[in-house]
N, C-alpha and C positions, 0 to 999 in steps of 0.2 A: 504494500500500500504506500509506503513512504517513497519508493522509487517511482511509482505511478504518479503520486502527487508532484514529485520533482519534475518528471517529464511533461506532465500536462498543465503545470502551473508555473514553475520557476523558469523553465526554459523560454516559454513565450514572453514572460515578463522581462527577461534579460534581452530578448530581441526588441520588445517595445522600448525598453530603456535605452538601447543602442540608437533607435530612431529618434527618440526624444532628445538624447544627449547630442546626437549629430546635429540636429536642428539648432539646439542651444549653442553648440560650438561654432556653427556657421554664423549665427547672429552675432556672437562675440568674437569674430575672427580678427578684429583689430588688435587684440592682445594675444600674442603668441606665448603659449605656455608649453613646457616639456610634456612628453607623454606620461611621465611619472605624476604629473599634476592631474591629468585627465582620467587615468585608469581608476583610481580610488573613487573619484566622483561619479563616474559611470557605474561602477559596481555598487556604490551606496544607493544611487537612484534606482537601479534595477532591484536591489535588495528591498528597498522601501515599497516599490511596486509589488513585489512578490509577497511581502509581509501583509500588505493591505488586501491583496487578492486572496491569500490563504485564510486570513482571520476575519475578513468582512464578507467577501463575495463567495468563497468556497462553500458549496452546499446550499446556496441560495439565501435570499433575504425574504423574510415574512413579517410585515408590519402588523398583519391582522392576527398573528398568533397570540392567543390568550395566555399561553404558558411561558413564563419567564423564570428560569432557574437562577437563583441568586444564592451564592455561598459566601458568607462573611466570616466563617469560622476557619482560621488558619490551620493547615495540616489535617483537615477532616479526612483526607484520603488515607491516613494511617488507620482509621477505624471504619470508614465507609468507602466502598468503591462504586456506589450507586449500582447501576445494572451492568456495568462494563467489565467487572472482574478486576482482580488485583494486577494481573499481568498487563492488561491493556491500560490500566490507570498508570502504572509505572512507565510504560512506553509514552503515554501522553505527557507525563511530567518531564521526562527526558527530552521529548520534542519541544516542550515549552522552554526548557533551558537552552537547547540547541538553536532554537529559532532566534534568540536574542544575542547569541555570541557574536555574530557579525556586526550587530549594532554597536556593542561595546568596543569592538576592534576598529571599525571604520569611522565611527563618529569623531573620535579625536584626530584621526588622520585627515578627514575632510574639513572639519571645523576646528581651527587652532584654539578658539576660545573655550573648547570643551576638553582641553588637555588635563585639567584637574579631575581626578577620579570622581569626585562628588558631582561635578557638572554632568559628566557622561552618564553616571548612574541616575541622577535626577531626571535627565531628559529621557532616558530609557524607561524609568518608572512612569513618567508622565505619558509617554507613548503607549505603554502597556495599559495604563489606566484608561486612556482614551479608547483603546481597542475594546477592553472589557466593558466599558460604559456603553459603547455603540452596540456591542453584541447583545446586551440585555434587551435592547429595544428592537432588535431585528430577528427575534425568535431563536436566539442562541442563549448559552449560559454565560453568566458573569461570575467568575470564581476568583477569590482572593489568592488561592493557591497558584493559579495561572499568573497572577500579578507578581507573586513572590518568586516563582520559578523563572519568569521572564527577566526580572531584575537580577536574579542570580546569574542567569546566562550573560547579561550585559557586564556584570562584574568579572566573569571569566574572560569575556572578550576583551575587557579593558586590561586585565592582567596579561593577556596575550599581546596587546598593544605595547605594554611596558617592556615585555621580554623582547619583542621584535625591535623596538626603538633602541634598546641597549645593545642588541646584537648589531644593528645597523651602524650605530654611533661608534662602536668598537672597530668595526670594519672600515669605516670612513676615516678614522684618525689612527694613523700608524703609531705603534708603540716604539719608543726609543729604548734601545738597550744600553747597558752601561758602557759599551765600547764605542758608541757613536758620539761624534762631536757635535 
């Protein structure tokens, strides 16, 4: 199912992102920027399109649905798995974490103002909150555990950003040995 979701959702969103970013780049052609500037921005745009598609549009939207599931009890999945069973619940939680790892990694790359960890985490939390809020009104569930897991995913992504930044900065600045003048 995860591979099918990827093929039928993420791939088309990355193609749509390429078209949108190409139009944007053509409009802003007066300012030449290196490819290393454009790639993370294109990937972040495509990721956001995929995120919206998966969390808002996937499975349809139903405004007339009288059922709105709201869970405000953190970690309720430890004692209840609803109708999906424990295995599927764990897979869903892991997917919620994985879904926001790219956010935590790419946000500080694309937006220099978000390089402080708390800014990236706060923006990811706000984004996840907005998604959960919208889902409640379109016939889906709103779950605080999803919000927690999405934010955890963003924290993991931010940690990956820090590790990559340090590795890149070490590679970019050659170390001097004691024998060099």
